N, C-alpha and C positions, 0 to 999 in steps of 0.2 A: 790364332784366330779368335776374335772375341766370342764369348759364349752365345750371344744372340745371333751371330752369323753362323756359328758352328751348328746351332740347333736347327737351322734351315736345311742342313745337309746338302750344301751346294754341289758336292761331288756326285750326288745321286741324280742331279739334273741330266746327266748323260743319258739316262733312260728315256727322257722326253725327246731325245733326238729322233725317236720313232715318229714323232709328229711330222718330221721332214721327209720321211721315207716315201709317202705317196708322190710328193713333188719330185723326188729324186728319180722315180721310175715313170714319169709322164713326160709328155711333150712340153710341159711348162717348166722344165728343168732350167731353161735358159731365159725365163721370163722374170724380170726384176719385180714386177707386181706380185707374181706368185711367191717369190722368196720373201717379200715384205709381209704378205699375209701369213705365210707359214712361220716366219720368225716371231710375229706377234702371238700367234697361237702357241708356239713353243714357250714363250715367256709366260703366258697365262697358265699353261700346264705346270711349269716350274713352280709357280706360286701356289697352285692347287696342291702339288705334291708336298711342298714344304708345309702347307697347312695341315695336311694329314700327318706328316712326321711330328709336328708340334703336338697335335692332338694325341697321337699314340704315346709320345714320350711323357705327356702330362698324365695320361691314364695309367701307363705302365711303369711309372717311376719307381714303385716299390719292387716290382719283379726285375726291372732293369738293374736296380742296385745290387741284386744278387748274381747278376750275369758277369762272367769273367771279362767280357769286352764292353758291354753296354753300360756298366756301372760308371764309366768315365764320361758318359754323355752329359751335357750341361745341366739338364733338369734332374737326372738321376743322381748326379754328384752334388747338386745343390749350388753349382756355380751360376745357374740361371734360376731366379725365384719363380715359383709357379705363377704368381700374379703377373709378373713381367711376361711370362710365356703366353698367358691368355691374351694379353694386349697385343703381343706380336702375332698371335694367331688371327686376331681380328684384322690386323693390318694386311696380312698376306691374303686373306679371303677377299678383302676390299680390292686389293691390287689385282687379284685374279679376275674378278668380275669386270673391272674397268678395262683390262687388256682384252678380255673376251669380246667386249662390246666394241672394241676398236678394230676387230678383224673385218676387213671390207667385204660386203656382200657382193659376190661376183657370179654372174651367169656365164656359162660356157659360150665362147664366141664373142662375148662383149668385152669392151675395154674395162680394165680394172678401175673401179670407182675410187674416189678419194676417201681417205680415212675419215670417219665421222663417228661420234659417240651416239649410237642408236640403241636404245633398250630393246628394240624389236629384232635385233640381230640374232638369228637362230643359232649361231655358233656357240652362244652362251650355254646352250643345252648340253654341249659335250663336256666342258669342265664341271657342270652341275651334275651330270650323270656319273662322272668320275668321283666327285666328292661324295655323292650319295652312296655309291658302292663301297667306298672306303670308310665312310662313317658306319655303315652297316657292318663292315669288317671289324672295325675297332670295338664296337659294342657287343657283337654277337658272333659273326661268322668266323672270326679267328679262333674261336673255341671249338669249332667243328673240324675234325680230322678230314683231310683231303679237300674239303670245301675251302679251307684257309688258303691252300695253294692255288685252287682254281680261281679264287677272287683276284689273286695277284696276276694270273694270266689274263683274266678279263680286263683288268686295268690296262695291260699292254695293248690289248685289242682296241680299247676305247681311244688310245693315243693314235693308232693307225686310222681309225674312223674319223677322228677329229682333224687329223692332218689332211685327209681327203676332202672333208667338208670345207676346210679353210680355203682350198683352191678350187672347189666345185668340181671335183672329179669323183669317180667311183673307185673305191679300193678293191683290188683284185681279191676274189674269193680265196685263191691259193695263197696270196700274201697274208691274208687274215689267218688262215689255218696254220701257216708256217709260224706266224707270230705267236699264236696261241700255244702251239706245241713247244716252241723254244722257251717261252716264258714259263710254262709249266715245268719244263726241264730245269730251268734255273731255280725255280721255287723249291722243288724237291731236293736239288743239290744243296740249297741253303739249309733245309731241314736236316740233311745228312751231316753237314758240318756242325750244326748246332747240337745235334744228338751226340756227336763225338766229344763235345766240350761240356756235356752235362756233369762229368766227374770233376770239372774245375769250378763248377758253380756252387754257391752256398745254399742253394735251394732250387725248386722247380722254376725254370726261366720262362716257360710257356706251357699253358695247360694241355695243349695237344701233344706235347713231346712225350707224354707217357703212353700215347697210342702209337707212336712211330717206333719202328725197329729198324736195325740196319738191313736185315734181309728184305723187309717190305720196301724200304726206300730203294734198294738195289733193283728190285723188280719194277719200280716206277721209272727210275732214271735211265736204264738201258733202252727200253722201248721208246721213251720220249726223245732220246738223242737220235735214234734211227728215224722216228717220225719227223723230227725237225729237218733233218737232211733231206729225207724223201719228199716232203711237201715243198721244200724250196726247189729241189731239182725238178719236180713236176711243174712248178710255177714257171721255171725258165723255158720249158718246152711246150707249155700249153698253147693251143691255138689262139686264145685270147691275147696272151703275151706276145706271140709272134706277130699277130695282126697289129697290135698297138705299136710295137717298136720296129716292125719291119725287119726283124733279124732273128735268127735262131742261135746266135752266138752268146747269148746270156748263159748258156749251159757251161761256158768256160769259166764262169765264176763259182761253179759248184765245188771245185777242189778247195777254194779258199774257205768256203763255209764249212766244208767237211773238216778241214784242218782246225778251224776255230772251235768246233764242237769237241773234237778229240783232244785238243790242247786243254780245253776247259775241264774235260773229264780227268785228264792227267793231273791238273792242279787240285781237283777235288779229292781224288783218291790217293795221290802220292804226296801232295804238299799240304793237304787239309786247308785249302784256301777258297772254299766255295761259299763262304758266309757273306761276302760283299762283292757281287759281280762288278759294280761300278768302280770300285777301287782297283780291281784286277785289270780293267780296261786301260787304266792309266799307269799301271805298275809293271805288268808283264810284257816285256819287250816282244816276244814272239806273237802274242795276241795283237799288240799294237801294229806290228809290221804286217800281219795277215790282214788286218782291217784296212790299213792304208792301201795295200796292194789290191784288195777286193774293190774298194771305192774307185781306184784308178782304172781297173779293168772294166767296171760297170760304165764309167763315163766314156771310156774309149769305145766300148761296144755300142752304147746307145747313140753316141754322136756319129759313129760310123753307119749305124743302121738308119739314121734319119738324114744322112748326107744326100 
């Protein structure tokens, strides 16, 4: 992969599939206009995320050069010059804004309007909020223990909110809670993996790592795993969800979510593979299979409930 493409971290774009989640769980799941709006929103967030990855890699290139894994990144290794990275960052920010302005403004119950480039499109506020949060993270918040992980979780919540805004629906409160807890769970798992690799590094790889300990992270990861499963389970049986989808059968998807969380814990604690969740989703076959089965059951249940 060319360095300028690798620096965008396209494998991380899988996280932005959360933008599609509100569409997946609404009556617009079979609406072509809804999918078009969500797909454009997804593209905008992919470029926003790549902008942040470029900014972080530029700012952290010296620390990354001491990291056992990150030192191979294009900017840290010198394969992508810093000047070229700044130009690429300007391009991704421009592309993000243009795509955000292409998301059609849609009112519930109205026909999906044609795509038009309108600077007044309020969807632009969502990638802007995401970028603002992550710029604050890059310059300050990542140096604050616990707050660094909470920023990651808030970024996932913004993706859910943006996906709902793109198709003019309201994101379920339970779904937002589930997203927050699960993202926080992943963030602390990443810190756990990074802490275990400190002995392989040639220096401190992250300023907050001196504040994290194995026992402390264990106390965070266990309860967050339980909260992730519990909040999703409550979402499937909440009156709001039952009324919206006309079925209580979403509860049958809970075993797949439970298995996915437990499988991830197994990979973190037994295989030391919690550092890059996006890569695990493409590499670990049991996780892939559980995800495919989960999606299939959701579609079957929702189509049956709306039949």
